[in-house]
N, C-alpha and C positions, 0 to 999 in steps of 0.2 A: 759690643769687644773694642774696639778702637777707642768709640766713646769713652766707656769707662776705663782707658789706660788714660786717656784723656786726664780724666778726675783723679785720677790716680795722682798723674804726676803734679797736677796744679795744686793740690792738698800739700804734697812734698816742699813743692816750692813755698806755698803758705807757710810751712810749720818752720823751714826754714828763714825765711824772712823775718818770722815773730823772735829767733834766736838771737839773728844779729841786731834788730833792735835792741834787745833785752841786754846783749852784750854792750851797745853804745849807752845804753841809760847807765850800765855798770861803771862804766868809764868816765861818763858826767859825774857821777858820784861821788866821784875825787875828788874833787874839784876844792873842795871843804878844804879837804885835807893838806893842796897841791899849796892853796893859799897860805895856810896857816905857817907849813916849813917852810915857805920860800920866802913868806915874812923873817921867820926865825935866821936863816942862812942871807936874810938880805940880797936874796936873788931876785930879777925883772920877771916878769909873765912871758915874756917870750927869750929862749935859747935856741939859738941858732945851731949851734954843735947838734944837740938833743934832736934838733927835726930835722938836721940831716942825716944823722943816724935812721932815725926811725921810717923816713922816707927810703933810704940804703935798703934796709931791714925788709920793709917792705915791697920791693920790687925784686930781692931776690925769692923773698916765699913767693910772688906770683909767678916767677918765671919756673922756679919749681914743682908748680900746681899746674902748667900749662896754661897761667892768667898774661893779657898784656898786662905788661909791669907800666904804663902809661895811664893805664886804666887804674892799675891799684894807685899810683902814685897818686893821681887827681882824687881819689877818694879821703885819701889818709890824708892828702893837704886840707881838705874841706872840713873832715871830724878835727884835726888838730886846729883849724881857725876857729871853728867854732868852739871846741874844747878852751882855748887863751879867752874870748870873747866871756865865756861862764869864769872862768875865772877872776877876769876883770870887773865883773857885775858883782863876784863876791868884795872885791876890793873897795867898789864903789863906783856910783856912774863919774859921766864926762861931763863937766861942763854944764849946759841946758838941761841934759838927761837929771843929771846930779838933785839936782832943785826939785824935776817932777817926783822922782824917787823919795825927796824930805815930804815933798806936798801930800804923799802916800805911806808915810813911814809905817803908820799905824794901820794901814790898809792892804793888804799884798793882797787880796783878792783885788780892791779896785786898781791897783798898780797894774793888776794882769791887763786889765779890760782895758784900762790906758796904753799898752803897750800893743795891746790889739786896734784899736783906733789910728795909732798913728802907721802902724804896719800896712794898715790898709786902705789909708786915709780916709776915714772916714770923721765926717765932721759933727758936735753938739750944735744942735741949734739951740736956741735962744729957749725957747718950751721946753728943753733938757731931750726933746727925740734926737737919735741918732740918724746923719742922712751920710750915702753916696751922691756930692755932687745936690741934685736936687730928690731924687731918691730916697727915700723912707725906710730905712732898716729896722724891722722890729727889734726890741730889746731882747727877746725868746733866741732871735737868729745868733745876734752874739753873745751871749749866757753861754749858749750850745755852742759856739767855737770855741770859748773859752774855756769852758767847765765849769760855771759859777751858776749862781742864782739868778734871773733876771731881776729877782730887786740890787742885784750887787751892781748890774750896769745902769741902773737909774740912779742908784747913788755915787756912782763915777760918774756921771754928769751934771750932778747938781752938787759934787766936791767944784767940779772944774769952772763950775758959774759962777762959783764963788768966790773964786782963785782970779785976779783978774791977768797974772801970767800966764797960766793954764788956758784960762780964757782967750787968750790971744793966737794962742799955739792952736785950740783942736777946735777952734767955730772956723780957723782955716784951712784944712788939710783939705786937701786932692786926690783923688786917686788918678793914676795913669795908665795908656794901656801896655804893659810889660811885656816883651817879647819874648821872656826867656823860657815859658814855659813852652811856646811854639818852634822856637827857632830850629831845632831840628826838624820836627814835619815841615819846614819852609824851606830847607836846605840851607839854612845858616849856622853859624857857630859861635859859641860861647865862653866868653873867657869870664873869670874874676880873677880881679889885681889886688892882694892882699900888700896894701902898703904898711911901711915900716911906721910911717907916725903921718895919719890921713890930714892932721892941720895943715901940713908943710903945704905951702902953693907948688905950683908946676905940675903934679904929677899926672892929672888927665891931658895936659898936653905932650908930655915925655912918652907918655902911652901911646897916644894917636898916630906922634912923628916915628914912631918907629915902626907900627902897623901900618902907617901909608907908606915907607920902605919898601912895603914887600909888596903892596899895589892891592893889599884890602883893603876895603871899605867899610864901617864902623856907621851902622844903622840905626844906634840905636845907642846910649850911654849912661847908665843912671849912680849916683855917687851914695853910697849910704854919707848920712851925717855923723861926723866925732860925734858930735855933741848931744848926740842921741843914740848911738848905736856903740855899743863897747867892741864890738868886734865889726870896723868899718870895712866895706870894700868897692869895687869899683866891678861894674859887670857891665860889661860891651858884649853888646848883637854885632857879629860882624856877616858882611854877606855872602860868607862861604868859609865851612869849617877851616880855622887857623893848622900851618902843618905845625911840626915840630922844629924846623927852627926859626919861625915865630915865635913860638913859647921859650924858647930858649936865649932868645934875644930879649923878650920881654925881665925873666930871670935876670940878667945882667947890670938891667937900668938898677942904678945907686938910689932909688928910691921901693922898689918893689920887693919885699918881703916874701912873697910865696902867686905863684899864678896857678889857677884850679882850671881845667881844662872842662867840658861837657861832650 
């Protein structure tokens, strides 16, 4: 009986998860309409007052539902950041990534493959094979991840090899041992910093100085390249979970737009 009850509860949780994903997808589908309207109204992507209103409303609703407001705030900040990134993609890529988008302008499926290669640090070899370091990755595996045919992966590799600028990038990508996914199991903290302008110098040092004042050590720092990522962020892995006063101090920094805690 207990096992049956467990399975019933798990199926209910799975159903709720599916609805959450569906609603997030519906939210993201509004990006095209938002971009068009903001262009017409000559508005920027980020609206500080609107973000504060959304976060305050989410915190109040969380409290009324018996949820931890800080947890819901982190979730909503992540959703808002991703939505802003999607909107920026609709407007157009930044820097070098815009050139990559142009190279694949007539091949959207290949662009998706290129994004996956960059995301995972997978490089293109001279013979057109995809590799993680020196380990060959079958095209069918990448195709499955992206949701395309294997031949699209092969075609993407050939497009890259025929373009000198793309080749210089994708032949030299390397993966890293990213601790974000295992930080909680290791008793560490995870903070994501969304800067107001990722191209401005000094953001990492400003954030690191603030954290160090609280006697917290940073075990890993991973900064997205603003020329490749529409919504770049700085991810910090700390040797212990961060407290609320540290988060508030980070949010007051002039270079910080938003802080997400896991």
